[in-house]
C-alpha positions in Angstrom: -37.5 1.3 -26.8 -40.6 1.0 -24.6 -38.5 0.3 -21.5 -36.4 3.3 -22.2 -39.5 5.5 -22.6 -40.9 4.2 -19.3 -37.6 4.9 -17.5 -37.4 8.3 -19.0 -40.9 9.1 -17.9 -40.3 8.0 -14.4 -37.1 10.0 -14.1 -38.8 13.0 -15.6 -41.6 12.9 -13.0 -39.1 12.6 -10.2 -37.0 15.4 -11.7 -40.1 17.6 -11.8 -40.2 17.6 -8.0 -36.5 18.4 -7.5 -34.9 20.1 -10.5 -35.3 23.6 -11.9 -36.6 23.9 -15.4 -33.3 25.0 -17.0 -31.5 22.1 -15.4 -34.0 19.6 -16.6 -34.0 21.0 -20.1 -30.3 20.4 -20.4 -30.6 17.0 -18.9 -33.5 16.0 -21.2 -31.7 17.2 -24.3 -28.7 15.0 -23.5 -30.8 12.0 -22.7 -33.0 12.3 -25.8 -30.1 12.8 -28.2 -28.2 9.9 -26.5 -31.2 7.6 -27.0 -31.5 8.9 -30.6 -27.8 8.1 -31.2 -28.3 4.6 -29.7 -31.2 4.1 -32.1 -29.1 5.2 -35.0 -26.2 3.0 -33.9 -28.6 0.0 -33.9 -29.1 0.4 -37.6 -32.2 2.7 -37.9 -32.2 5.5 -40.4 -31.2 9.0 -39.4 -34.8 10.2 -39.8 -36.1 7.4 -37.6 -33.5 8.1 -35.0 -34.3 11.9 -35.0 -38.0 11.2 -34.7 -37.3 8.8 -31.8 -35.1 11.4 -30.1 -37.8 14.1 -30.4 -40.5 11.7 -29.2 -38.5 10.9 -26.1 -37.8 14.6 -25.5 -41.5 15.4 -25.7 -42.3 12.5 -23.4 -39.7 13.7 -20.9 -41.1 17.2 -21.0 -44.6 16.0 -20.3 -43.3 13.9 -17.4 -41.5 16.9 -16.0 -44.7 19.0 -16.1 -46.6 16.2 -14.4 -44.0 16.1 -11.6 -44.0 19.9 -11.2 -47.8 20.1 -10.9 -48.0 16.9 -8.8 -45.4 18.2 -6.3 -47.1 21.6 -6.2 -50.5 20.0 -5.4 -48.8 17.8 -2.8 -47.2 20.8 -1.0 -50.4 22.8 -1.2 -52.4 20.0 0.3 -49.9 19.6 3.2 -50.1 23.3 4.0 -53.9 23.6 4.3 -55.1 24.4 7.8 -57.0 21.8 9.7 -60.4 23.6 9.5 -60.2 23.7 5.7 -60.0 27.5 5.5 -58.0 28.9 2.7 -58.1 32.5 3.9 -54.8 34.4 3.6 -53.7 35.5 7.1 -51.6 38.2 5.6 -54.7 39.8 4.1 -56.4 39.9 7.5 -53.4 41.7 9.0 -53.3 44.3 6.2 -57.0 45.1 6.7 -56.4 45.9 10.4 -53.3 48.0 9.7 -54.4 51.5 8.6 -51.5 53.3 7.3 
């Protein structure tokens, strides 16, 4: 169970950088219910399998959010100018254009 949770978390973080939210939601539901069904097939009760399924789903959603925010920070860090200025060049153009 722990190895499945770790694998789900790593896949979710990676998916956060590449997949859209709706695509990941569908993917996560299938994976979570699949792991819940596997837990139920191993002899656990239905309630334990359902709780396991929801726990994996919550873990995958948190991993997805970590991946989304991490990739956003990575992209923003790569796009900063060399001098450290964060001024918007489009704003400077709009100030000079009197329309």
